[in-house]
N, C-alpha and C positions, 0 to 999 in steps of 0.2 A: 313579623319583623324581629330577628333575633336580638338588635339593640332597640328596644322600645325607649321613647322619651321619658317615660316615668320609672321610678326603681328608688333605690335606697340614696342617701346623700352622696356617699363617695362615688357611687356609679354616675349619678346624674352630673357630678362635677367632673369626672373623667371624661364623660361623653361630651359635655360641652367643650371641653379642650380639645377633642378629636372629632368633632360634628364633621368636618372634612372627609376624614378616612371612613366614619360610618358611612355617610352618603356615598361616597365611591364604591364602598363594599357591596351595599344594596343596590345601587345601581347595576353593578357589574353581575349580579346575581340574577337580576331581571332580564338584562340584554348583555349577555356575555360576547356575542359578536360585535356590539357596537364598542363596547370597552376594550375588546382585545384589538380590534381595528385601531383604536386610539392608541394604545401602547405600542403596537407596531409602526405606527408614524412617528412616535417619539422615539423609538429606537432606530429607525432607519434614518431619521435626522441626524442623530448623534453620531451615525457611522458615515455620514456624507463627508466628503473631503478628508478622509482619512485614509492612511496606508492600507488598511484593510477594505474600506470602501472602494478605493481606487482599484484594489485588484480583482474585486468582485463586481465592478460594475454598478455599484449602489448609488442611485441619484436622490435618495429621500423620499421618493413617491410610489414606493412598491407596494402592490398590494399583496396578499399572503402567495399566491400562486407564485408572482416574481420573485418574492423573498426566498422561497424553496428553492425555485429553479437556479438562484444566485448563489445561495450559500448552502454548502453542503452540511448534513450533521457532521460533527466533529466532537471527540473524545477530548479530555484535557491533554492528552500526549500529543493530540495533532495540533494543538493549540499553542504548545509550549513555543515555538518561534515567534510568535505574535507576543505573547507573555514576557518573553525574555526581553524583548525590546522595552516593553511597558517597564519591567524591572530595572533596566538601565536607565530608567526615567525619560526616554524618547518621547516627546510629545505627539499627538495626532496619530497614534498607532491603530488603536480600536475606537476610539471614541475622542471627540473634540472636547469633552470636558475633562478637566484636570483629574489625575489619579491622584487621591489624597494619602492612601497608602494600600499596602498589600496584605490581604488574608493569608494566613498559612492553614491548609485545610488539616482536619484530623486524619488519624489514620495512617500517616506518612510512615514508609519503611525504607525508602530509600531517599531519593531527591524529593524535597518539599514542595507541595503544589501551592503556588503564590498566584493569588486572585485580586483584581483590581478593586479599589473602592472608588466611586465617585460620588458626590453630594447628593444627586437624583437617586441613586441607588439606595445609599443610607437613608434618604426620607421613605422611600417604599418599604425598605425594612422595617424602619421605626414605625410607620403606620400599622403594619402588620402586628408587630409586638403590641402596641397600645390596644388595638382590638382584642388581642387574646386577653391582655390583663384586664380590659373592659368585661369581657364574658365572664372572668373569676369573680369581680365585685359584683356583678349582677346577680350571681348565683350565691354569694356568701359576703355579706357585708362585714362580717367579722374578720375578714382577712386584712381589712384596712386598719384594724385595731393594734396590730403586733408588727413584729419584723419580718420581712421576707428574706429567707437565707438562702443565697444561691452560691453556686462552685462556678468560678468562672476562672479563665487562663489570661495572661497579660495582654494587654493590647499591642504591645510591642517588647519584642525580645531581641531584635537584631535589625540592621539595615539592609537593603538590597544594594547591589553594585552600583545603582544610580542614586542611593541615599534615601531612599523611601522607607517608612517604618514598615515593620514586617511583624504581625502578631495574631493572636486569635479573634475571631468575630465575637465570642462571648465577652471578652474584655472591652472591646470596642462598644458593643451595646450598653455595657455598664457605665462607661464613662460619658455615653452619649444621653443617659437619661437626664430627665429634668432633676433639679436639686431636690424637689420634693419626694421624687422616686427614691433617689439614691439616700435621702435621709432613712428610709424605711430599711435599708441594707445593714445587717450587723456587723459586717466585716470591713474593715477599712482596705481601700485598695492596695495598699502598700502590701498587706498579707498575701494578696494573689500574685505578687510579684517575686515570691520567694522561689527560687530554683528548686530545691530539694524537695520533692514530693512528700516526703514523710513530714519534714519540719513545716512545709505549708498547711499540711493537714492539721498537724498538732495546733498551730497558729489560729486557723480557722475554727478548731472546734474550742479552743481557750475562750476566744471572743465570742462564740456564739452561745455557750453554756450559761453566760451570764445575761443573755438577752431574752425577751419575750417574742420567741419565734413562733409565728402561726402558719407559715409556709415554707416548704424547702423545694428549690427547683436546681434541676440539674438535667441535662440530655438524657445521659444514660443511666439506667436504674442500677447497674452495677456500682456506679458511684456511690448511690446511697447506701448499698450494702457495705461497701467498702469502709464508708465512714461510720457506719454502726459498729463495724468491727473493731475499728480504731477507737472508738468510744469505749468499748470494753477493755481494750488493750492497756489503753491509758487512762483508765477512769480514775484511779487513786492519785497519779500524778496531776491530772487536770483538777481533781477536787482540792488537793494541797495547794496548787498555784491559785484555784479560785478563792480559797479562804483567806489568802495572804495578799491576794491582788497581783500576783505577780506572773512572769513567764520564764521560769526557770527549770523546769523539770522536763521529762521525757526528751524528745527531741530537740527541745529548745535549750537544753543544758548547754549545749556548744555555743550558743549565739554570742557575739562579741557586745560588749557593751553597747556600743554605737547601734548596732541593728536592734540590739533588745529594745532600746528606748524608743526606736522607730516603730516596731511591731507591737509593743506592749501600750502604745498610747490609747487611752482612753478606756484601759482595763480597769475594773473596780474590783472590791471584795463581794464574793456571793457564796452563801452557804449551799452546797449541792448535797443530795440525798445519797443513798447507797445504790440506786437503781440507775445503771447506765442507759436504760431505754429512751430513745430520743420521745416518746410520748409520754414518759414521766419526767423528763426534764422541761420540755417545753409544752404549751397549749396548742399543739400541733392540729390544723383543721384539714390540711390538704398537703398532698406532694405533687409534683409536677414533672414528669419526664416522658421520654419516648416510651410508647406502648405497642409499637410495631416490631416486625422483623424479629430479633433475637430476644426482645425485651420480655416477653412472656415467662422464659426460663427464670428471669431474676424477680420479676413481679410476684410471683408465687410464693417467693421467701420473704418479701417486705412486710407482711402483718407481723410476723414472729420477730423480725430484726427491729421493727420501729416500736413494738410493743401495742399496737392497735391497727385495725383494719381500716385504714383512711381512706378517704376519695382520692382518685389519681386523675389528673387532667393532663391529657397529651400536650407535648409543647409544639406539636405541628409537623407538618411535611416541609421540613427545612433544613439547609445545610449552610457551610460558608458561602455557597454561591447566591444564596438568597432566601427568600420566604415564600412558598408555594402554595399551601394551604394551611388555613387558620383553624385551630380548634374554637369554635364558638361556643360549644357546651359539651357535654360529656359523650356527645356522638363522635362519628368520624369528621374528621377535618373539612372544611369546604375551600375550594380553590380559591384562591386570591388572585381573582382575574383582573382587579384594578392594578396590580403590582407588576408581575412579569409577564412576557407572553410565553404561554406554555402550550405543547405539542405532546400528543400521547401515541407512542410508536407501540403498535401491537405485534405478536408473533409473524404476522404477514409482511412487516417492515413498512406498513403504511402509516404516515403521520396524520393524526388526526386532532381536530380542535377539541376544546373541552366539551361543547354540547354535542360533538359527535361519538362520544364514548358510549360503552354500553354498561349497564349495571351487572357486577359478577366478574367482568373483564379485567385481566391484567395488562399494565401498559408500561413500557420505558418511558421516563419523565425526559423531554428535552426542552430547555428552556432558552429564551433570549432575554437579556438583561440591559439596563440603561449603562452597567460598568463594562460593556463591550464583549460580553460572552454571548455569541451568536449561535444559535442553533446548537446549543451547547448539551451533549450527552451527560446527563447527570450521573447516569449509571445507576439509578435507583428505579427499582420495580415497584409500582402502585396497584392496588386494587380498587376499583370503583365499587362503593357501596349503596349508593342512592343519591338523592338530588335535594338541593335547597334551592326552589325555583327552577333555573336552568343551569345553575353551577353545580357540578359534581362533587361529592362527597367521597372522600377517598384516603386510605390507609396505606402506611409503607409496609411493603411484603418483605423484601431483601434486596440486597445489592445484586445487579445483573453479573453473572458470572459466578456468584455463590453457589456453585453445584459441585457435588462430587459425582464423577461421571467415569468409571472404570469400564464399564462394559455397555454403556448406553442406558444405565439405570436412572442417570439424572436426578440424584436424591438432592432436594432444595434445603436451604438453610432452615425454612420454616418447618419442613419435616423433621429435620434433626431436632429443632428446638421441642416441637410437640412430644416426640418420643422421649427425649432427655428429661423433660417436666415429670414424667411418670416414672422412669426407669432409673434416675439419679435425683430423687427429691431433697436429698440433703446435701449435693455437691455444692461446692463453692464455685467451680467451673467446669466446663466440659468442651473439648474441642475434638473435632473428627476430620481425619484425613484418608486417603485412600493408602492401603498398604500393597505394595507390588511384591508380585511373587509368581510361583507356577499358577498358583490360584489367588487373585486379588482379594481382598476383603477390605473392611472398614475397620480403621484404627481409631479408638476412643481413647482420649487422654482425659483422666478425671482426677479432679482434687476433692476427695472424699468417698463415701459409700456409695453403691448403687448396684444395680444387675444388669449387666451387659447383655445377657440371653434376653432380657425382657425388652431391653432397647432394641435389639436387633428383630424380635417378633414384632414390635410397634412399627418399626420401619418398613417390615413387609405388609403389614396392614394398611399403611399409608401410601405405599408406593408399589403399584402392580408390576412396575418393570423390575424394581429390586427384589421382589418376591419372585419373580419369574427367573432370574438369573440365580438366586438362592436355590430354588428348587431344581434347577438343571445342574447344580454344580459347577457353574460358571464362576461363581463368586463364593467364597467361604464364610463363615459365620464372623460376625464384628468382635474383635478382640478389644480387652481393656488394658491401659496403661496407667498406674498411678502417678499423679504429679505430687511432689513434695509439698508439705504443708507451706501456703505463702507464695506457692509457685506461681498462681494467676496473678497475684498482687505484684509479685515482682516482676512478670512479663509487663504489666501495665506500667510500672514506675520506669522501666527502661524505654518503653514508648514516649513517655512524658519527657525523661530526659533528652531523647533523641529529638525533642521539639513538637510532639503532638500536643494539642490542647487536652489539658487534664479531664475537663468533664464530657469530652467528646470522644474519648479513646473507645474505639469500638472493640467489643470483645471478641476473641478468636473462635469464634463457632466451628466455621469450617476454614481450614487451612491447607495450603499446598505441604508437600512432604518436608522440604527443608525446614519450613518453618515449625511445623508440627514436632519435628526431631528436636530442635532448639528449645521448644516449650519443655518438653519432657527431659530434656538434658538439665534444664534449669540454668 
């Protein structure tokens, strides 16, 4: 049992509050087929007598075979006509449950992706989040004694055509936490609602430096690195503001008196040392962030940036669409089979249930949720690493389609990351695209120093198809282009200003040609 009844005091207290979620998790891991059948029944009942249900002949009594026969796998783009009706506040479109708000997904480049929130879906996500926190407290009682620093985005930043609030899932979850959890947060919610990314970061750090922070959580490890750089950049301004108990320097110098009064609420005087490293400022015990996909490129830089080699806990296989696998320990996440309905689609196109997957294989994740996403192609590729009882453990590998493929070489994002970690160990950011010409080649945009020849050689070692095309002369050697200092940070800030949630902005490891050109041009 990963959540035993015995343990330290904070763990036992939180476990008592979440006994139902613990019981459901353990039950689902032992009998996943039974629990997933329960989830299917809940989901089909919610789709019955809706516009979607009527169009697909859903009567609420479908077994898995019937569900698959009546509902095709769809991408977000294919679901947009239904989601547009939800955004217009039309009722009974995807589910009979009321839609409370809409979530804007991360990484939007054009039209934002808006996803519905229902009460049942929110409870499912909250249960998974509570189980994640429970595992942290079980392993380290000391985390409960200090503040939990998180980087989140506003729960609402605009309204849909039908008047529904639209915002980030991180902000929604922050506000949904019990009061005693929010008490551990050192940052007032008003700070997270600041629109300008630089000003928001300064305000976050100004509040945080005067607090006893023991854990730091954000989805993307590159966000942690960005905030570490900001600490160094603004350290003298932060020290002066902290000594005076003010919020008047750095990007905060331009604040109006009214805004300053709101954002500076609760700030006190504190004396800071000369060292801007987070491990020197706080008694940090752990950081929590993504560890899969492109994350290893940034994780290798964290010890130097933080000033200590701290334990890292994965935040899970999760997205704005839901919570799909829970990190119950420092091993790979365990599928949350008491939450959503999960299917795993292999390269053969066959959809499998959780207990039908194979260790070592990679699958595209297809989900059905109580919020009305039915057989929704998440676009995430996961790898199965093992089992907890009959529930698979999994890690995120990459987004489906994040592949460089000029001549059939199919260089994947994780292969790029593995080579870049060695060839560009000091780089702030690396992005790769296909360069087209008489002889195609890979173009590498780098902010910082490195060895593009080493990068090319490592890719050849890691991908036999790429090596073959290089050997035959069908592809030329990779080339490097320098990105100006701060270029990747500017790219991130532009994405945030365009509406992408700050903490979830995906790093541009693999880009198509136009976006790569724009990154290089600055």
